[in-house]
C-alpha positions as CSV (number, residue, x, y, z in Angstrom):
1,M,0.0,-18.8,-2.3
2,S,2.3,-21.8,-1.6
3,S,1.3,-23.3,-4.9
4,L,3.5,-20.6,-6.5
5,Y,6.0,-19.6,-3.8
6,G,6.5,-22.8,-1.9
7,S,7.8,-23.4,1.6
8,D,8.2,-19.7,2.6
9,A,4.6,-18.8,1.8
10,I,2.8,-20.9,4.4
11,G,1.8,-17.8,6.3
12,G,0.9,-15.8,3.1
13,V,2.8,-13.6,0.7
14,V,3.6,-9.9,0.6
15,N,4.5,-9.1,-3.0
16,I,6.6,-5.9,-3.1
17,I,7.1,-4.4,-6.6
18,T,9.6,-1.6,-6.7
19,K,9.6,1.2,-9.1
20,K,11.4,0.5,-12.4
21,A,14.3,2.6,-13.7
22,T,13.0,5.6,-15.6
23,D,13.8,6.9,-19.1
24,S,14.4,10.4,-17.8
25,W,16.4,11.5,-14.8
26,H,14.6,11.8,-11.5
27,G,15.8,11.7,-7.9
28,S,15.0,12.5,-4.3
29,L,16.7,13.3,-0.9
30,S,14.9,12.9,2.4
31,T,15.5,13.0,6.1
32,T,13.4,12.3,9.2
33,Y,14.1,12.9,12.9
34,I,12.1,11.3,15.7
35,A,12.5,12.8,19.1
36,Q,11.4,11.0,22.3
37,Q,9.6,13.0,24.9
38,Q,10.9,10.5,27.5
39,D,14.4,11.4,28.5
40,D,15.8,7.9,28.9
41,A,14.5,6.7,25.5
42,G,16.5,6.9,22.3
43,D,15.9,9.3,19.4
44,T,15.9,8.1,15.8
45,S,17.3,9.8,12.6
46,K,16.7,8.5,9.0
47,Y,18.2,9.5,5.7
48,A,17.5,8.3,2.1
49,A,18.5,9.2,-1.4
50,S,17.5,7.8,-4.8
51,L,18.5,8.5,-8.5
52,S,17.1,7.0,-11.6
53,G,17.6,7.7,-15.3
54,P,19.0,6.6,-18.7
55,L,22.7,6.0,-19.4
56,S,21.8,5.6,-23.0
57,E,18.7,4.8,-25.0
58,Q,18.8,1.2,-24.1
59,L,20.6,1.3,-20.7
60,L,18.8,2.5,-17.6
61,V,20.1,2.8,-14.0
62,K,18.5,3.1,-10.6
63,L,20.4,3.8,-7.4
64,Y,19.2,3.9,-3.8
65,G,20.8,4.4,-0.4
66,A,19.4,4.7,3.1
67,A,20.7,5.0,6.7
68,D,18.9,5.1,10.1
69,R,20.2,5.3,13.6
70,R,18.5,5.0,17.0
71,T,20.4,5.8,20.2
72,A,20.0,3.3,23.0
73,D,17.4,3.5,25.7
74,A,18.6,3.8,29.3
75,E,19.7,0.5,30.7
76,D,16.8,0.3,33.1
77,I,14.2,2.3,31.3
78,N,11.1,3.3,33.4
79,N,12.7,1.4,36.4
80,S,11.1,-1.7,35.0
81,G,14.1,-3.9,35.6
82,R,14.2,-4.8,31.9
83,A,16.3,-3.4,29.1
84,G,14.8,-1.1,26.5
85,T,15.7,-0.8,22.9
86,P,19.4,-1.1,22.3
87,Y,21.6,1.1,20.1
88,R,20.8,0.5,16.4
89,K,22.3,1.6,13.2
90,N,21.4,0.4,9.7
91,T,22.7,1.2,6.3
92,S,21.8,-0.1,2.9
93,A,22.5,0.5,-0.8
94,N,20.9,-0.8,-3.9
95,G,21.9,-0.6,-7.6
96,E,19.9,-1.8,-10.6
97,L,21.0,-1.8,-14.2
98,T,18.4,-2.5,-16.9
99,W,19.3,-3.3,-20.5
100,L,16.4,-2.9,-22.9
101,I,17.7,-5.4,-25.5
102,N,14.8,-4.8,-27.9
103,D,11.0,-4.5,-27.7
104,D,10.7,-8.1,-26.6
105,H,13.6,-8.7,-24.3
106,D,15.2,-7.0,-21.3
107,L,17.9,-8.0,-18.8
108,N,18.1,-6.7,-15.3
109,L,21.1,-6.8,-12.9
110,N,20.4,-6.0,-9.2
111,L,23.0,-5.6,-6.5
112,D,22.1,-5.0,-2.9
113,A,24.2,-4.5,0.3
114,S,23.2,-3.7,3.8
115,R,24.8,-3.5,7.3
116,R,22.8,-3.8,10.5
117,N,24.3,-3.0,13.9
118,H,22.1,-3.8,16.8
119,D,23.7,-3.4,20.2
120,D,27.2,-3.8,18.6
121,F,26.2,-7.1,17.0
122,V,26.8,-6.5,13.3
123,L,25.1,-8.4,10.4
124,R,26.2,-7.8,6.8
125,R,24.1,-8.9,3.9
126,D,25.1,-9.0,0.2
127,A,22.7,-10.1,-2.6
128,A,22.6,-10.1,-6.4
129,S,20.2,-11.2,-9.0
130,L,20.2,-11.4,-12.8
131,T,16.7,-11.6,-14.5
132,H,15.7,-12.0,-18.1
133,R,12.2,-11.1,-19.3
134,G,10.9,-12.2,-22.7
135,Y,7.7,-11.4,-24.6
136,Y,6.7,-13.7,-27.4
137,S,3.7,-14.3,-29.6
138,F,2.7,-17.3,-27.5
139,G,3.2,-15.7,-24.1
140,D,5.9,-14.3,-21.8
141,S,8.7,-15.6,-19.6
142,Q,10.9,-14.7,-16.7
143,V,14.1,-16.5,-15.7
144,S,16.4,-15.4,-12.8
145,L,19.4,-16.4,-10.9
146,Q,19.8,-15.1,-7.3
147,F,22.5,-15.1,-4.7
148,D,22.2,-14.1,-1.0
149,E,24.8,-14.1,1.7
150,T,24.5,-12.9,5.3
151,R,27.5,-12.7,7.6
152,N,27.5,-12.2,11.3
153,L,30.7,-10.2,12.0
154,D,30.6,-10.4,15.9
155,G,28.8,-13.5,16.9
156,T,25.9,-13.6,19.3
157,I,27.3,-13.4,22.8
158,G,28.0,-10.1,24.4
159,G,31.6,-9.4,25.4
160,Q,32.9,-12.1,22.9
161,N,33.9,-11.9,19.3
162,N,32.9,-15.0,17.4
163,P,32.6,-14.1,13.7
164,N,30.3,-16.5,11.9
165,K,27.9,-16.8,9.0
166,A,24.3,-16.5,10.0
167,N,21.3,-18.5,8.9
168,K,20.9,-18.6,5.1
169,A,24.5,-17.6,4.8
170,N,24.8,-18.6,1.2
171,T,21.7,-19.1,-0.8
172,W,21.7,-19.8,-4.6
173,T,18.3,-19.7,-6.3
174,A,17.5,-20.3,-10.0
175,Q,13.9,-20.0,-11.1
176,G,11.9,-19.7,-14.3
177,R,8.3,-19.1,-15.3
178,I,6.4,-18.9,-18.5
179,N,2.8,-17.6,-19.0
180,L,0.8,-19.0,-21.9
181,P,-2.5,-17.3,-22.9
182,I,-4.9,-20.0,-24.1
183,G,-8.0,-18.2,-25.4
184,D,-9.5,-16.5,-22.4
185,S,-7.6,-18.7,-20.1
186,R,-4.0,-18.5,-18.8
187,L,-1.5,-21.3,-18.1
188,S,1.6,-20.6,-16.0
189,L,4.4,-23.1,-15.7
190,G,7.6,-22.8,-13.7
191,G,10.4,-24.4,-11.7
192,E,12.9,-23.5,-9.0
193,W,16.2,-24.9,-7.7
194,K,17.6,-23.7,-4.3
195,Q,20.9,-24.5,-2.6
196,E,21.3,-23.3,1.0
197,E,24.7,-23.5,2.9
198,L,25.6,-22.5,6.4
199,E,28.9,-22.2,8.2
200,D,28.7,-21.1,11.9
201,A,31.7,-22.0,14.0
202,A,30.2,-20.3,17.1
203,N,26.7,-21.8,17.1
204,L,26.8,-24.7,14.8
205,S,29.2,-26.7,16.9
206,G,27.1,-28.8,19.3
207,A,26.2,-28.3,22.9
208,P,29.0,-26.8,25.1
209,G,30.7,-29.6,27.0
210,S,29.5,-32.4,24.6
211,A,31.8,-35.0,23.1
212,T,31.2,-33.6,19.5
213,Y,31.5,-29.9,20.4
214,G,33.1,-27.9,17.6
215,Q,33.7,-30.8,15.2
216,D,31.4,-29.8,12.3
217,P,30.3,-26.2,11.9
218,T,28.6,-26.6,8.5
219,T,25.3,-27.8,7.1
220,E,23.5,-27.5,3.8
221,V,20.3,-28.5,2.0
222,Q,19.0,-28.5,-1.5
223,T,15.4,-28.3,-2.9
224,Q,13.8,-28.4,-6.3
225,A,10.3,-27.5,-7.3
226,A,7.9,-27.4,-10.2
227,F,4.6,-25.5,-10.3
228,V,1.6,-25.0,-12.5
229,E,-1.3,-22.5,-12.3
230,Y,-4.4,-22.4,-14.6
231,E,-6.8,-19.5,-14.7
232,V,-10.0,-20.2,-16.6
233,P,-13.2,-18.2,-16.9
234,I,-16.3,-20.4,-16.3
235,F,-18.8,-17.7,-17.2
236,D,-18.4,-14.0,-17.9
237,N,-18.6,-13.2,-14.2
238,L,-17.2,-16.3,-12.7
239,S,-13.5,-17.5,-12.9
240,L,-11.6,-20.4,-11.4
241,T,-7.9,-20.6,-10.6
242,L,-6.3,-24.1,-10.0
243,G,-2.7,-24.6,-9.1
244,N,-0.2,-27.0,-7.6
245,R,3.5,-26.9,-6.6
246,F,5.6,-30.0,-6.0
247,D,8.6,-29.4,-3.8
248,N,11.3,-32.1,-3.5
249,H,13.2,-31.4,-0.3
250,E,16.6,-33.2,0.4
251,N,15.6,-34.0,3.9
252,F,11.8,-34.4,3.7
253,G,11.1,-35.8,0.3
254,G,8.2,-34.6,-2.0
255,H,5.3,-32.4,-1.0
256,N,2.3,-31.1,-3.0
257,S,0.8,-27.6,-2.3
258,P,-2.5,-27.5,-4.3
259,R,-5.0,-24.7,-4.3
260,A,-8.4,-23.8,-5.9
261,Y,-9.9,-20.3,-5.9
262,L,-13.2,-18.9,-7.2
263,V,-14.1,-15.3,-8.0
264,W,-17.7,-14.4,-8.7
265,H,-18.7,-10.8,-9.7
266,S,-22.4,-11.1,-8.8
267,T,-23.2,-7.5,-9.8
268,D,-21.2,-4.4,-10.8
269,H,-20.9,-3.6,-7.1
270,L,-20.9,-7.0,-5.3
271,S,-18.2,-9.7,-5.6
272,F,-17.5,-13.0,-3.8
273,K,-14.2,-14.8,-3.4
274,G,-13.5,-18.1,-1.9
275,G,-10.8,-20.7,-1.9
276,W,-9.0,-23.7,-0.4
277,A,-5.2,-24.4,-0.3
278,K,-2.6,-26.6,1.3
279,A,1.0,-25.7,2.1
280,F,4.1,-27.0,3.8
281,R,7.1,-25.3,5.3
282,A,10.3,-27.2,6.0
283,P,12.4,-26.5,9.1
284,T,15.3,-24.1,8.5
285,L,18.9,-25.3,8.5
286,L,19.3,-24.3,12.1
287,Q,16.0,-25.6,13.4
288,N,16.7,-29.0,11.8
289,S,20.3,-29.4,13.1
290,D,21.0,-30.9,16.5
291,N,24.5,-29.5,16.1
292,W,23.2,-25.9,16.4
293,G,22.6,-24.1,19.7
294,S,22.2,-20.6,21.1
295,A,21.8,-18.8,24.4
296,S,18.3,-17.7,25.1
297,C,15.8,-16.7,27.9
298,G,17.3,-13.2,28.1
299,S,20.8,-14.0,29.2
300,A,23.9,-15.8,27.9
301,T,25.1,-16.7,31.4
302,V,22.0,-17.4,33.6
303,G,19.3,-17.9,30.9
304,C,18.6,-21.1,29.0
305,Y,20.0,-22.8,25.9
306,I,18.1,-23.7,22.7
307,V,19.1,-26.3,20.1
308,G,17.9,-27.6,16.8
309,S,16.4,-31.1,16.3
310,T,16.7,-33.7,13.5
311,E,13.3,-35.1,14.7
312,L,11.4,-32.1,13.4
313,E,8.7,-32.6,10.8
314,P,7.7,-29.9,8.2
315,E,4.7,-27.7,9.0
316,V,1.6,-28.6,6.9
317,S,-1.4,-26.3,6.7
318,T,-4.9,-26.3,5.2
319,S,-6.5,-22.9,4.6
320,R,-10.0,-21.9,3.6
321,E,-11.5,-18.4,3.2
322,L,-14.7,-16.8,1.9
323,A,-14.9,-13.1,1.2
324,M,-17.6,-10.6,0.2
325,L,-16.6,-7.3,-1.4
326,L,-18.7,-4.2,-2.0
327,S,-17.5,-1.3,-4.2
328,Y,-19.2,2.0,-5.0
329,D,-17.9,5.4,-6.2
330,S,-17.4,6.9,-2.7
331,W,-16.9,3.8,-0.6
332,D,-15.9,0.2,-0.5
333,A,-16.1,-2.6,2.1
334,S,-15.0,-6.2,2.6
335,L,-15.8,-9.1,5.0
336,T,-13.6,-12.2,5.0
337,V,-14.1,-15.4,7.1
338,F,-11.0,-17.7,7.3
339,R,-9.8,-20.8,8.9
340,N,-6.2,-22.3,8.9
341,D,-5.5,-25.8,10.4
342,L,-1.7,-26.2,11.0
343,K,-0.2,-29.5,11.7
344,D,3.3,-29.9,13.3
345,M,3.9,-26.1,13.9
346,I,7.6,-25.6,14.6
347,D,7.9,-23.9,18.0
348,I,10.5,-22.8,20.6
349,D,8.3,-20.6,22.8
350,S,8.2,-23.4,25.4
351,R,11.3,-22.7,27.5
352,T,12.3,-21.2,30.8
353,R,15.5,-20.3,32.7
354,D,14.1,-21.9,35.9
355,P,16.1,-25.2,36.5
356,V,13.4,-26.6,38.8
357,V,10.5,-26.1,36.3
358,A,12.5,-26.8,33.1
359,P,12.2,-30.6,33.3
360,T,8.3,-30.3,33.2
361,Y,8.5,-28.8,29.6
362,P,7.9,-31.4,26.8
363,N,10.9,-30.1,24.8
364,F,13.4,-30.1,27.7
365,V,16.5,-32.2,26.8
366,G,18.9,-31.6,29.7
367,F,21.3,-29.2,31.4
368,L,24.6,-27.6,30.3
369,P,27.6,-28.1,32.5
370,D,26.9,-24.6,34.0
371,G,23.4,-25.6,35.0
372,R,21.4,-23.8,32.2
373,P,18.4,-25.8,31.0
374,I,18.4,-26.9,27.3
375,F,15.3,-26.9,25.1
376,A,14.9,-28.2,21.5
377,Y,12.8,-27.0,18.7
378,Q,9.6,-29.0,18.7
379,N,6.5,-29.7,16.6
380,I,3.1,-28.7,18.1
381,D,0.7,-31.4,16.9
382,K,-2.3,-29.2,16.0
383,V,-2.9,-25.5,15.8
384,R,-6.0,-23.8,14.6
385,T,-6.4,-20.1,13.7
386,Q,-9.8,-18.8,12.5
387,G,-11.5,-15.5,12.5
388,V,-13.0,-12.6,10.6
389,E,-11.5,-9.6,8.9
390,A,-13.5,-6.5,7.9
391,S,-12.6,-3.3,6.2
392,L,-14.4,0.0,5.2
393,N,-13.0,2.9,3.1
394,M,-15.1,6.0,2.7
395,Q,-14.6,9.2,0.6
396,L,-16.2,11.9,2.8
397,G,-16.4,14.7,0.3
398,S,-13.8,15.7,-2.2
399,N,-10.9,16.1,0.3
400,L,-11.6,13.8,3.3
401,R,-11.1,10.0,3.4
402,A,-11.7,7.6,6.3
403,Q,-10.3,4.0,6.5
404,F,-11.2,1.3,9.1
405,N,-10.3,-2.3,9.5
406,Y,-11.0,-4.9,12.2
407,S,-9.8,-8.5,12.9
408,Y,-11.1,-11.2,15.2
409,L,-8.7,-14.0,15.7
410,D,-9.2,-17.3,17.5
411,A,-5.9,-19.0,17.8
412,E,-5.5,-22.2,19.8
413,N,-3.1,-25.1,20.4
414,L,-5.2,-28.2,20.0
415,S,-2.5,-30.7,20.9
416,A,-2.9,-33.3,23.7
417,G,-4.9,-32.0,26.7
418,A,-7.3,-29.1,26.9
419,P,-7.0,-26.5,24.1
420,H,-5.1,-23.4,25.1
421,D,-4.3,-20.0,23.6
422,L,-1.1,-19.1,21.7
423,S,1.1,-16.2,22.8
424,H,1.3,-12.9,21.0
425,K,-2.1,-13.5,19.2
426,P,-4.6,-10.8,20.3
427,E,-8.2,-11.8,19.8
428,H,-9.3,-8.4,18.7
429,S,-7.3,-5.7,16.7
430,A,-8.4,-2.7,14.7
431,N,-7.1,0.3,12.9
432,A,-8.7,3.6,11.9
433,A,-7.3,6.5,9.9
434,L,-8.6,9.9,8.7
435,D,-6.8,11.8,5.9
436,W,-7.7,15.4,5.1
437,N,-6.4,17.4,2.1
438,A,-6.9,20.7,3.8
439,T,-5.6,22.8,0.9
440,E,-3.8,22.2,-2.4
441,H,-0.5,22.1,-0.4
442,L,-1.4,20.9,3.1
443,A,-2.5,17.4,4.1
444,L,-3.3,16.2,7.6
445,N,-3.9,12.8,9.1
446,V,-4.9,11.1,12.4
447,S,-4.8,7.4,13.1
448,A,-5.6,4.9,15.9
449,R,-4.2,1.4,16.4
450,Y,-6.0,-0.9,18.8
451,T,-4.4,-4.1,20.1
452,G,-6.6,-6.4,22.2
453,T,-5.7,-8.4,25.3
454,Q,-3.1,-11.1,24.5
455,Y,-0.8,-13.6,26.2
456,T,2.9,-12.8,26.0
457,S,3.8,-16.1,27.7
458,V,1.9,-19.4,27.9
459,S,3.5,-22.0,30.2
460,T,2.7,-24.6,32.8
461,R,3.4,-22.0,35.5
462,G,0.6,-19.7,34.3
463,N,0.1,-17.2,31.5
464,T,1.5,-13.7,31.3
465,V,-1.2,-11.2,30.1
466,K,-0.8,-7.9,28.3
467,E,-3.9,-5.8,28.6
468,A,-5.6,-4.2,25.6
469,Y,-4.4,-0.7,24.6
470,T,-4.8,1.9,21.8
471,I,-2.1,4.1,20.3
472,Y,-3.1,7.4,18.5
473,D,-0.9,9.2,16.0
474,M,-1.3,12.5,14.1
475,G,0.7,14.3,11.5
476,G,0.8,16.1,8.2
477,H,2.9,17.4,5.4
478,Y,3.1,20.7,3.5
479,R,4.3,20.9,-0.1
480,V,6.4,23.9,-1.0
481,G,6.4,24.5,-4.7
482,E,6.9,21.4,-6.9
483,S,9.9,19.9,-5.2
484,L,10.0,20.4,-1.5
485,T,7.8,18.7,1.1
486,L,7.9,19.3,4.8
487,G,6.4,16.9,7.4
488,A,5.7,16.9,11.1
489,G,3.7,14.9,13.6
490,V,3.2,13.3,17.0
491,L,3.4,9.5,17.6
492,N,1.6,8.0,20.6
493,L,-0.2,11.2,21.0
494,F,-1.6,10.6,24.5
495,D,1.6,9.1,25.8
496,K,0.2,5.6,26.4
497,Q,2.8,3.6,28.5
498,I,3.0,-0.1,27.6
499,E,5.9,-1.9,29.3
500,N,7.0,-5.5,28.8
501,E,6.4,-7.9,31.7
502,H,8.1,-10.9,30.1
503,W,11.6,-11.3,28.6
504,G,10.0,-12.3,25.2
505,D,7.9,-9.1,25.0
506,F,8.7,-5.5,24.1
507,N,7.9,-1.9,25.1
508,E,5.8,0.4,23.1
509,D,7.6,3.8,22.6
510,R,6.0,6.6,24.5
511,R,5.1,10.0,23.0
512,Q,7.4,11.0,20.1
513,V,7.6,14.1,17.9
514,Y,8.9,13.8,14.3
515,A,9.9,16.2,11.5
516,S,10.8,15.3,7.9
517,V,12.1,17.0,4.7
518,E,11.9,15.6,1.2
519,Y,13.3,17.1,-1.9
520,Q,12.5,15.7,-5.4
521,F,14.2,16.6,-8.6
């Protein structure tokens, strides 16, 4: 989808469409508590509230707020020698005002604020957008102006207070799009302008001990883009979509992201889809700045240090997929074959705290005065991911539904030398779920999540392997009257214990019990 969404869409797009403000008053209150069976693991509590309705016939408002908190795991959970999940507290609030100017025009103002505290490192984010939608005899349009700021209130090193502004500290985005029906076809045209600025006195100051340390804690970049998409029916049951986006990046010049996609409805029940696309992703402000650096490898004193690089090239991918879809009244299924060839993948996984082994890494650049090895972001010449995705959804009677999906992934680094696997890319993964509407008020569910064998570290010293495992969950909810819903369940039902064996990995929570209450009005 980079033909529409540009640099950020190289790995795909998740399009989240929130509920619009309503013309009558509605709201909800909810809370959830998750208790760990394991004494040295932290419990979680969540709260949320929403309200939506009309201030007048033409003015609608929508408000939302949420908070969640997890207490910290014990410092040496499971006697593993590695820290568990730290203390975490998140709060967020969102307000949206919609002005229905007339039947053909509306204006939407959205304000968003959040505060994230992870292990006493606090990030605060504020965002705003103003969007106009118009509907005309020749088509429709959407024009928006967006602002996004993230502030790091404490810095990134434990025991120190270095307030700074984090990556994408100030981002201004202006974009517009117009859709033009042309007979049975549709033409979409649009453009985007983006300005990103970053000020980070703690991390954007050069390597500690260097001659230029602390001299210039700012960086910025600007991009412009234009895109076009044309959807045309070739026959009644065959349609073609063609598109292209041209991005002009201040540091990397112009890049095209074309795509072509076919959809063929062979019968009422059988469809085929297939397409080809190219995309690019520019390095972030931090990745592309040799003035940026941060502690890594699990420690700010005896770990390693990572820095940006002006020598980075943008990632460029070529993707192909072919899918078959079957759909009947009581079941549907799909099978998709895909391949992605990625050139110049931006990577920082190649690093170690070991000062003896560090110089053997291709992105090793030297040592800090305190002896910690320094590694720079690098491009991996060629990476290929290919595989198969399959899904099956079945309605088993009037009140029972089953869902399955499976993925096979072959992900390899094809750069110089023998091909080798990538970390955190399991070859096999699958999910299964069973939903049972036991009565008019009671619904129950059970699910399973399988994660195949994967590498959590790939290095010249050998690979760290995490064995395959399956996590089972079960739960349900009971509706009391029209407004109140009670929920309960068990996560990791059989208490599967998965511990990290590498500083870049994570623990799976052991058995947890949860309860929830939601009131709608």
